[in-house]
C-alpha positions, -999 to +999 in steps of 0.1 A: +000+000+000+029+024+008+045+019-026+011+025-043+008+058-024+043+068-032+039+060-069+006+080-069+022+110-053+051+109-078+027+107-108-001+131-096+012+157-071+035+175-095+003+184-115-017+199-087-013+234-100-025+224-135-054+205-120-065+235-100-060+259-130-083+238-152-109+234-125-108+271-118-114+280-154-142+255-158-160+263-125-152+301-124-148+298-086-118+292-064-136+273-036-155+251-061-122+244-079-106+233-047-135+210-040-133+196-075-096+190-074-099+173-040-126+149-054-106+144-086-075+134-066-095+109-045-109+094-077-075+093-093-060+075-062-089+050-062-083+042-099-045+045-099-041+008-105-055+013-140-029+040-148-002+025-170+013+055-187+045+075-181+030+110-181+004+114-153-006+149-164-031+141-192-045+112-172-050+134-142-064+164-161-090+140-178-101+130-143-103+166-132-123+176-163-148+147-158-150+154-121-157+191-128-185+184-151-201+158-128-198+183-099-213+211-119-243+189-129-250+181-093-243+215-077-253+241-103-282+252-123-274+251-160-281+288-164-260+298-134-229+318-144-203+327-118-175+351-127-140+347-115-133+369-085-109+397-087-082+379-066-064+366-097-026+369-096-012+400-111+014+398-138+047+411-125+074+429-144+101+451-129+113+463-164+080+481-172+072+516-162+039+523-143+020+533-174+031+501-192+021+480-161-013+496-161-018+488-197-006+453-192-030+448-163-059+461-184-049+438-213-047+408-189-081+415-175-096+419-210-082+385-220-095+368-189-130+383-195-128+371-231-118+336-220-148+336-196-171+344-225-160+315-246-183+284-246-169+258-223-159+234-250-137+261-265-125+274-232-112+240-220-091+234-251-076+269-250-068+265-213-053+230-219-032+241-249-022+277-242-021+278-204-012+242-195+009+235-226-006+201-235+000+187-269-030+182-293-027+144-287-028+149-249-058+173-252-076+147-274-071+121-246-082+145-218-113+158-236-120+124-252-124+137-288-105+129-320-073+148-328-089+165-358-116+178-335-091+192-311-074+212-339-107+224-353-120+234-319-088+253-311-089+271-344-126+281-338-118+290-302-090+313-312-111+329-339-140+334-314-116+348-288-102+372-314-137+384-322-145+389-285-113+409-281-120+430-312-153+439-297-136+452-266-104+466-282-094+482-314-086+457-342-048+462-341-045+454-304-067+422-307-047+409-337-014+416-319-024+395-289-037+367-310-008+364-335+019+365-308+026+402-305+046+415-276+028+391-251+014+356-255-019+345-241+000+327-214+017+359-204-015+378-203-035+352-183-013+341-155-024+308-139-037+310-104-014+301-076 
């Protein structure tokens, strides 16, 4: 039993931050995300005997995703929308002047709001790819969809995100963010600690 626990800790605990980040983006609430992650880790431990891979991250994130949807079905009305609270981590940079920091903060908040506006099937693939760095193949395994669907969904999600940003910003700023301008999506939307 001790070696099972140790193997589980080695495979799953390094991915606690990614698990929380995914749950936070799907539930839109820090407390709910903590509950989901706790339940997901319990499920993962119970079924750890069926894990035969080398990379525990996609396996664990699939469990977190499924736990999240099950939890939301049982604990939320389908129409209920909860916004992320304003306690999100600020992006830090000592090289920027106060004006640039203010603009970066505004950009960051705008991107967070745009991500929240995405339909959940788009939001989850963007979070898994852009914020968690999963490969298309890993995303396909986590979300349980074909690889081609992952690529299509990401393309549509990015286009939809760009449209949302264009409605909030001028066209040049939105295109700069989406085509890898001075900051990437990951830089603008720092994962929660």
